[in-house]
C-alpha positions in Angstrom: 0.0 0.0 0.0 2.8 2.4 0.8 4.4 1.8 -2.6 1.2 2.8 -4.3 0.9 5.9 -2.2 4.5 6.9 -2.9 4.1 6.2 -6.6 0.9 8.3 -6.7 2.5 11.2 -4.9 5.5 11.1 -7.2 3.1 11.1 -10.2 1.3 14.2 -8.8 4.6 16.0 -8.3 5.6 15.3 -11.9 2.2 16.4 -13.2 2.3 19.6 -11.2 5.8 20.4 -12.4 5.0 19.8 -16.0 1.7 21.8 -15.7 3.7 24.6 -14.2 6.3 24.5 -17.0 3.5 24.4 -19.6 1.9 27.5 -18.0 5.2 29.4 -17.8 5.9 28.5 -21.5 2.4 29.7 -22.5 2.9 32.9 -20.6 6.3 33.5 -22.4 4.8 32.7 -25.8 1.9 35.1 -25.1 4.4 37.8 -24.2 6.3 37.3 -27.5 3.1 37.4 -29.5 3.1 41.1 -30.0 0.1 41.3 -32.3 -2.0 38.8 -30.3 -2.8 36.4 -33.2 -1.8 33.3 -31.2 1.2 32.6 -33.4 4.7 34.0 -33.6 6.0 35.4 -36.8 9.8 35.5 -37.5 10.1 39.0 -36.2 8.3 38.2 -32.9 10.5 35.1 -32.5 13.7 37.0 -33.2 12.7 39.7 -30.8 12.4 37.0 -28.1 15.9 35.9 -28.8 17.5 39.2 -27.8 18.1 38.2 -24.2 19.6 34.9 -25.4 22.0 36.8 -27.7 23.1 39.1 -24.9 23.5 36.2 -22.5 25.6 34.3 -25.0 27.5 37.4 -26.1 26.3 37.1 -29.7 26.7 40.6 -31.0 27.2 40.0 -34.7 24.0 40.9 -36.5 24.6 38.3 -39.2 25.1 35.5 -36.6 22.0 36.7 -34.8 20.0 36.5 -38.0 21.4 33.1 -38.9 20.5 31.7 -35.4 17.1 33.2 -35.5 16.4 31.9 -39.0 17.6 28.4 -38.1 15.7 28.3 -34.8 12.5 29.5 -36.5 12.8 27.0 -39.4 13.4 24.1 -37.1 10.3 24.9 -35.1 8.0 25.8 -38.0 6.9 22.2 -38.7 4.3 22.9 -41.4 6.4 25.7 -43.1 3.7 28.3 -42.9 5.9 31.0 -41.6 4.2 31.1 -38.2 4.8 29.3 -35.0 1.9 28.0 -33.0 2.3 27.4 -29.3 2.7 23.7 -30.0 5.5 24.2 -32.6 7.2 26.7 -30.3 7.0 24.4 -27.3 7.9 21.1 -29.0 11.1 19.5 -27.8 13.8 19.5 -30.5 
């Protein structure tokens, strides 16, 4: 009986953490979605990378453009030029 209780508790903790991560990811996505259309265009996605570029000391505009283009393309599963939340969130 204790094993089942421990397993159930562990499952609830994992579920709570993944739900929390999902909510945080959705909140970040919504923040990047400047025009509120529930998708990210390349400009919105690129704007969201600015903190990453600063953190990684990527100052060359051409390198920034290349990284943004590659990151966007890898996520844009259907090639429509927009990222849905699902495409944005998917593990790569």
